[in-house]
C-alpha positions, 0 to 999 in steps of 0.5 A, spaced: 292 445 316 297 446 310 304 446 310 305 454 309 300 456 314 303 451 319 311 452 318 312 459 316 318 460 319 321 452 318 327 451 313 322 445 311 318 450 307 324 452 303 324 445 300 323 445 292 317 441 293 314 443 300 309 437 300 315 433 302 315 436 309 309 432 311 307 433 319 302 428 319 302 420 320 299 416 314 294 411 315 290 407 310 292 411 304 290 418 308 294 423 312 292 423 319 292 431 321 294 434 328 288 437 329 285 435 336 291 431 337 298 431 342 304 433 338 311 433 339 316 438 336 322 436 332 329 440 332 335 441 328 341 438 332 346 443 329 343 449 332 336 447 335 332 450 330 325 448 330 323 444 324 315 443 325 310 439 329 308 431 328 302 428 331 303 424 337 298 418 336 295 413 340 295 406 341 288 406 338 291 409 332 296 404 332 291 399 332 288 402 326 294 402 322 294 394 323 287 394 321 288 398 314 294 393 313 290 387 314 285 389 310 290 391 304 294 384 305 289 380 301 289 384 295 296 386 295 299 379 297 296 376 290 298 382 286 302 380 280 309 380 281 310 385 275 305 390 278 308 390 285 315 391 281 312 397 277 310 400 283 317 399 287 320 402 281 316 408 281 318 409 288 325 409 286 325 413 281 321 419 285 326 418 290 332 419 285 328 425 282 327 428 289 334 426 292 336 434 294 329 435 298 330 428 301 337 430 303 336 436 305 330 434 310 335 429 313 341 434 314 335 438 318 333 433 322 339 429 323 345 433 322 348 429 317 353 432 312 350 434 306 354 429 302 353 424 307 345 425 306 345 425 299 349 418 299 344 415 304 338 417 299 342 413 294 343 408 299 336 408 301 333 408 293 338 402 292 334 397 296 327 399 293 330 398 286 333 392 288 327 389 291 323 391 285 327 386 281 327 381 286 319 381 286 319 377 280 323 371 283 320 368 289 318 362 285 315 355 287 321 350 288 321 343 286 323 338 291 325 330 289 319 326 292 321 321 297 314 318 296 312 314 290 307 317 286 307 324 289 309 331 287 313 335 292 313 343 292 315 348 296 312 355 296 314 362 298 308 366 301 308 373 304 307 372 312 302 378 313 302 385 316 310 387 318 311 392 323 318 396 322 321 400 327 327 405 324 332 409 328 334 416 327 341 415 325 339 412 318 332 415 317 331 413 310 335 407 308 333 403 314 326 404 312 327 402 305 331 396 307 326 393 311 320 396 307 322 394 300 323 387 302 317 386 305 313 389 300 316 385 294 315 379 298 307 381 298 307 383 305 303 390 308 307 395 312 306 399 319 312 403 320 314 407 326 320 412 325 324 415 331 321 421 334 327 425 333 327 424 325 320 423 323 320 427 317 324 423 312 320 417 313 313 421 312 317 424 306 318 417 303 310 415 305 308 421 300 313 419 295 310 412 296 303 414 295 305 418 289 308 411 286 301 408 286 302 404 292 294 402 294 291 404 301 293 401 307 299 397 304 304 402 307 303 406 313 307 410 317 305 412 325 308 417 329 309 418 336 312 415 342 315 408 341 312 405 347 305 407 345 305 406 338 309 399 338 307 395 344 300 394 340 303 391 334 307 386 339 301 384 342 297 383 335 297 376 332 295 380 326 302 383 325 306 376 323 313 380 323 317 385 326 323 388 324 327 393 328 334 397 328 336 400 334 340 398 341 340 391 343 337 393 350 330 395 346 331 389 341 331 384 348 325 388 350 321 387 343 323 380 343 320 379 350 314 383 348 313 379 341 313 372 344 306 371 346 304 372 339 310 368 336 312 373 331 318 373 325 323 377 328 329 381 324 333 385 329 339 389 327 342 391 334 348 394 337 355 393 334 362 394 337 366 393 331 374 392 332 379 394 327 385 390 327 391 392 324 397 388 323 405 390 322 406 389 314 399 392 312 399 398 308 399 403 313 396 409 309 390 405 307 389 402 314 389 409 317 385 412 312 380 406 312 380 406 320 378 414 320 372 412 315 370 406 320 370 411 326 368 417 324 362 416 319 356 419 321 360 423 326 361 416 329 353 414 330 353 408 326 352 401 328 358 399 324 362 404 327 369 402 329 369 402 337 376 398 339 382 399 335 387 394 336 394 395 333 400 391 333 405 393 337 411 394 332 407 399 328 403 402 334 406 408 335 407 410 328 399 408 327 397 413 333 401 419 330 398 418 323 391 417 326 392 423 330 394 427 324 388 425 320 383 426 326 386 433 327 384 434 319 377 433 320 372 439 319 367 440 324 361 444 322 353 444 320 350 439 315 349 444 309 357 446 310 358 439 308 363 438 314 367 431 316 363 431 323 357 434 324 353 434 331 351 428 335 343 427 336 342 429 343 345 431 349 345 424 352 349 422 346 354 427 348 354 426 355 356 418 353 362 421 350 364 425 356 363 419 360 367 414 356 373 419 355 373 421 363 373 413 365 378 411 360 383 417 362 382 415 370 384 408 368 390 410 365 389 412 358 392 417 354 389 423 351 392 424 344 387 429 341 380 432 342 376 430 349 371 435 350 365 439 347 366 443 341 365 451 341 360 450 335 354 448 339 352 444 345 351 437 341 358 438 337 364 433 340 371 434 338 374 428 334 378 424 340 383 419 340 385 415 346 391 411 346 393 405 351 386 404 353 386 399 359 382 393 358 377 395 364 375 401 360 368 402 359 369 404 352 372 397 350 365 394 353 360 399 351 358 402 344 360 409 344 356 411 338 360 418 337 367 420 335 371 417 340 377 413 338 380 408 343 387 405 340 390 399 344 397 395 342 397 387 341 402 382 341 400 376 338 394 374 333 391 369 338 391 375 343 387 380 338 382 375 336 381 373 343 380 380 345 376 382 339 371 376 340 370 378 347 364 382 347 356 380 346 356 384 340 358 381 333 356 385 327 362 387 323 370 387 324 375 390 320 382 387 319 388 390 315 393 385 313 397 383 306 398 376 309 393 371 305 393 366 310 392 370 316 386 373 312 383 367 311 385 365 319 382 371 322 376 371 318 374 364 320 376 366 327 372 372 328 365 371 331 362 377 327 357 377 321 361 381 317 368 382 316 371 387 312 379 386 309 383 392 308 377 396 307 371 399 310 365 400 305 362 393 305 354 394 305 349 395 299 343 392 297 345 385 294 349 383 301 345 380 307 347 385 312 346 382 320 350 380 325 352 374 330 350 373 338 347 379 341 347 384 335 341 381 332 337 376 328 336 375 321 339 378 315 337 385 311 338 386 304 340 381 298 335 375 297 335 373 304 332 380 306 326 378 302 325 371 305 325 374 312 318 376 310 316 369 307 313 363 310 315 356 306 309 352 305 310 345 303 305 341 298 305 334 297 300 332 291 298 325 289 295 325 282 291 319 283 
């Protein structure tokens, strides 16, 4: 069934290249259509507009994707690095060429403001470009022999089929960050995108096919996560599994993968603290904390969830932060607002629950605190002050545009409070004292620390957290190594 026949009223039919609006899963180099299969609808969170239907595939088809990936692995794993690099580079070029269409797809299915969507496509493409270059570099490593008349070498080899499970909040970047690394290492891929944002992944599969990736090397399987993913956790041929999402689901996948002892890369929840000390550049601290809190409408694992401000500047910070928050524009993605819709009703209900709980326990509402009149999934940017230590919002990821602010008195106190969480992804610090920067960066139990700024991520850095924020790293050389095994060769020439 063609796109024009099946989606005559969908905004996706207005893309410059309508073939990017794929409705079908991609398995073994073929598009699996929806005929005689169950399907699910995808809607725009801003206004409920119907975008299309995507196949809800079964466990049998999920296993068929592994069959295709396993069959393709033998040839792909020994493809010359420069040839893999050329295909990845072509994939990158096609993403940049079709950037506007890819960004529009993301706005329609995820609600992200258009400038943020364009930024994500650049970010997503940067991983493909980076790993196209890294493809050539996993060389044999010589080791000084501990044995007489022996030569010792370490080889890095691809682990095999890699299963990738991606979230709805960054539907393009989270796929390419995983897939480009796995493909560069010589692995083949079976990927499952969120059912709320499948079109971004399917568009990337279309471009991967155009880039010349061989059949079976890159597969995308749509449907309900338990139906699609469980066969992968049980299949011993799937040697690595990479997941971005909640800690709760990460624990489940950890348990399900135990029997087959898979290589796991888990990028899980975050509960990021922002710590602002007196003497910091207050204008910069406010501006950067606004970014850390409200980017992607707060739906970001790197989002600021606990804002600690030294008491001497607490009132002034709150005043400036509220003014900046009230200046944020709320709207639909193509109007390029600062704040768009949340993903679903559950997300909005969580904002309401956290705000009500904090207020009931003594917090002060400085601005916002309710749904916005623009639509059911829009929530006002909200600021809470004097949030008590037992409030839910200080212990759970809010994943939305609600900012809790808390005063502190000493460095030791705020370090203890910042570390008092099962999460350890990123922390933000604002101070101009170089000794304090060193001390607190050492003391914070987080995989990433940003000092006097918000943006720290990118293809060349190893992204990941401590504690229950996950396992392993994505991006950088370390991200490629997650998809490789070390083989030790000890050779006697006699």
